[in-house]
N, C-alpha and C positions, 0 to 999 in steps of 0.2 A: 684134478687139473694136471695137464701134461707138464713135465719138467722144463720144456723148452719155451713156455709161454713168456718168460721175461725177455728172451732173445727176440721173439716176434714183436713184443711190445716196443722194444728199443728200435727195431727196424721201422715200425710205424711212426715213431716220434722223430727219427732222423730227418726225413724229408721236411717236416714242419720246421725244425731248427734251421735247416739249410734255406728254406723259403723265407723264414723270418729275416735271415741275414741278407737275402736278396732285396727285401723291402727297403733296406737302408743304403743301398748302393747309389741311388740318384736323389738329389735334393734340388728343389726349384726355388728361385728367388725372383719375385716380381715387384720391383720397387714402385711406389706410388708415382703417378704421372700427373703433371699439371698441364692443363689445356685451357684454351679460350673458346668461347662460343663461336661456332661456325668455322673454326680453324682446324688445320691438320696437325698431327704430331706423330710420335713413334713410341710404341711400348717396347721395352727391352725385357726379355725373359732370360735370366742367367741360370744355366743348368750346371750342376757340379756332379761329376761322376767320381765315385770313390776310387782311390789309387789301386791299381791292379785289375781294374775292370774297364770295360768299354760298353757302349751301346751302339746299335746299328745306326748309320747315318739316315738322313731324311731321303736321300736318293741312294738306292741300292742297286747292285748289279745282277741280283738273282731274284726271281719272282717268289722264291720260297723264304727269303729273308724278310723279317718284319721290320719295316722302317720306323724311325722315330717320327712321330707326327704330333701336331699341336691342334687342339680343338678349342676355339674361343667363341663364346656366345655373345654376339653383338646384337644390336637392334636398330630401330630407325632413328634413335637419338644419338647413338655412337655406332658408326660403321667401321669395319676393319677391311683392309685390303690384303693383298698377297703377302704371306709370311716369307721372311728371308732367313734361311738356315745357312750355317757356314758349310764350306766344302768338307767332305769327310776325309779322314786320314786313312791311308792304306794300312791294312793289318792282315797278317797271315795266321790263321788258326793252326795250332800244332797238329801235324799229321796230314796237312793239306797243302796243295800247291797253288790254290786260288787265293786271291786277295779279297778282303771285305773292305767296305768303306765304313768307318766308325767315327764316333766321337769319344774323347776321354778328357780327363781334367775338367776345366771350366770352359764352356762355350756360350755364345749369345745368340738368341733368336730375336729378330726384329720384326715388329708388326706395325705397319702404318695404319693410322686411324684418322677419322674426321668426326667432329662433333656437329650436331644439328645447329643451324643458325639461331634458333630460339630456345636453346637448352637453358635451363635454370642453373644458377650457380649452386655448387654443392659437390658432394662426393658420390660417384657412381661406381658400381662394382660389376665387373664382367667375370663370369664364371669360366674357368678354363681347365683343360685336361691335357697332360703330356702322356702320350702312349709310347712305350719303348720296350726293347728287349735287351737285357744286360747279359754280358758274357765275361768270362775271364779267358785265359789262354787255352783252357782245355774243354770248357763246357759253357752252355748257355742256359739261362734260367727261363722260366715261363714269362711271357709278356706281362707287363705291369702298367698301371696307370697312376699318375700322381695328379690329384685334384687340388686346385688352388684358385685363387682369385686375383684379379688385377684391379686396383683402385685408380680411378681417374678423377682428379680434383679439378672441377671447372671453376675458374675464377672470373 
């Protein structure tokens, strides 16, 4: 076996370690929502981006930038309307003169919803996915998806 195989093995593992750290950059919190049959309400999704990182905003200035998006699976019992993302903050990547629109820290996504008039009392779960691309001041990671659910308690 060649003498340089440990070095090659380490190079193979390094991207895995870096990618594993990228998985812990974004956390999603979706508190349970209470609703009444036939009424409207709002779902609040709180996204926390680890200090020293940012994710691309929902509205981006460049077609090659991957925006942050939210996919939520509703149905005829609970329907959702247009999601509301905050405005992005201006950020300049080292070595460039263009600004990106990004999110960092904690931000909130609001989703209006309505329950069906004849919905039964109880808890309903909506599956959701947050798609994002995280970066630091020098580099960007591969796009990621956080899978989570939103619970709506109909009373």
